[in-house]
C-alpha positions as CSV (number, residue, x, y, z in Angstrom):
1,M,123.8,135.8,381.2
2,S,120.7,133.7,380.9
3,P,121.0,130.0,382.0
4,S,119.8,129.2,378.5
5,L,123.0,130.5,377.1
6,M,126.5,129.1,377.5
7,S,129.4,131.4,377.7
8,S,130.1,131.0,374.0
9,G,126.7,132.4,373.2
10,A,125.5,129.0,372.0
11,V,121.8,128.2,372.8
12,V,121.1,125.1,374.8
13,A,118.0,123.4,373.4
14,P,116.0,120.9,375.3
15,T,116.2,117.4,373.8
16,P,113.1,116.2,371.9
17,E,113.0,113.2,374.3
18,R,112.8,115.6,377.4
19,L,110.1,117.6,375.7
20,V,108.0,114.5,375.0
21,R,108.3,113.3,378.6
22,A,107.7,116.7,380.2
23,D,104.4,117.6,381.7
24,A,102.4,120.4,379.9
25,D,103.7,123.3,382.1
26,E,107.3,122.2,381.9
27,R,107.1,121.7,378.1
28,V,105.9,125.3,377.8
29,R,108.6,126.6,380.1
30,L,111.3,124.7,378.2
31,L,110.2,125.8,374.8
32,E,109.6,129.4,375.9
33,R,113.2,129.6,377.3
34,Y,114.6,128.0,374.1
35,V,112.7,130.3,371.7
36,R,113.6,133.4,373.7
37,A,117.3,132.3,373.7
38,E,117.3,131.6,370.0
39,L,115.6,134.9,369.2
40,G,117.7,136.8,371.6
41,R,120.9,135.4,370.0
42,V,119.7,136.4,366.5
43,L,118.6,139.8,367.6
44,G,121.5,140.5,369.8
45,I,119.4,141.1,372.9
46,A,119.0,139.3,376.3
47,P,116.4,136.5,376.0
48,D,114.2,138.0,378.7
49,L,113.8,141.2,376.5
50,V,112.3,139.2,373.6
51,D,108.6,140.3,373.2
52,T,106.4,137.2,373.0
53,T,103.1,139.1,373.3
54,G,102.0,138.9,369.7
55,R,104.2,141.2,367.7
56,A,105.0,139.7,364.3
57,M,108.5,138.3,363.9
58,G,109.3,141.0,361.3
59,C,108.4,143.6,363.9
60,L,110.9,142.0,366.3
61,G,113.6,142.4,363.7
62,I,113.6,138.9,362.1
63,G,114.4,139.2,358.4
64,S,114.9,136.6,355.7
65,I,118.5,135.6,356.6
66,S,117.8,135.4,360.4
67,A,114.6,133.5,359.7
68,I,116.5,130.9,357.7
69,E,119.1,130.7,360.4
70,L,116.3,130.1,363.0
71,Q,114.7,127.5,360.8
72,L,117.9,125.6,360.4
73,R,118.8,125.8,364.1
74,M,115.4,124.6,365.2
75,R,115.5,121.7,362.7
76,A,118.9,120.7,364.0
77,A,118.1,121.1,367.7
78,L,114.6,119.8,367.9
79,G,114.0,117.9,364.6
80,V,111.1,120.2,363.8
81,D,110.5,121.9,360.5
82,V,109.2,125.4,361.0
83,H,108.0,126.8,357.7
84,L,109.9,129.9,356.7
85,R,106.6,131.7,356.0
86,H,105.7,131.4,359.6
87,L,109.0,133.0,360.7
88,L,108.7,135.9,358.3
89,T,105.0,136.8,358.2
90,D,102.3,135.5,360.4
91,R,103.9,134.2,363.5
92,S,104.7,136.0,366.7
93,A,107.2,134.5,369.2
94,Q,104.3,133.2,371.2
95,A,102.7,131.6,368.2
96,L,106.1,129.9,367.5
97,I,106.2,128.7,371.1
98,D,102.6,127.4,370.8
99,F,103.5,125.6,367.5
100,L,106.5,123.9,369.1
101,V,104.5,122.9,372.2
102,E,101.9,121.2,370.0
103,E,104.7,119.4,368.1
104,F,105.8,117.7,371.4
105,T,102.4,117.2,373.1
106,P,101.2,113.6,373.4
107,D,98.2,113.2,371.1
108,G,99.1,116.5,369.5
109,V,99.1,117.1,365.8
110,G,102.9,117.1,365.7
111,G,103.0,113.4,366.2
112,R,106.4,113.4,368.0
113,A,105.0,112.0,371.2
């Protein structure tokens, strides 16, 4: 089992505070691990099997119900609103990671830092 997952299958998210304090490389690693764990949980696959190379979320198997679940979980864990349209149509897993990284980057457009 991935270190991102607890034995109950719950995903462990990095805290927003940790993401803001992290250097750029660590922030990317933390968010990639988190996104892979969330997607893996929803898709029923191991996080390291989640394709982040540019396939649309729908091609990965994310549908409307799982997208809403992801949206709500990310809002609760990270305090970030990911628009449902991004999860359903024009976002790959890597684009989602990039969006979240920007949200927690000092001087980024997300304004969390």
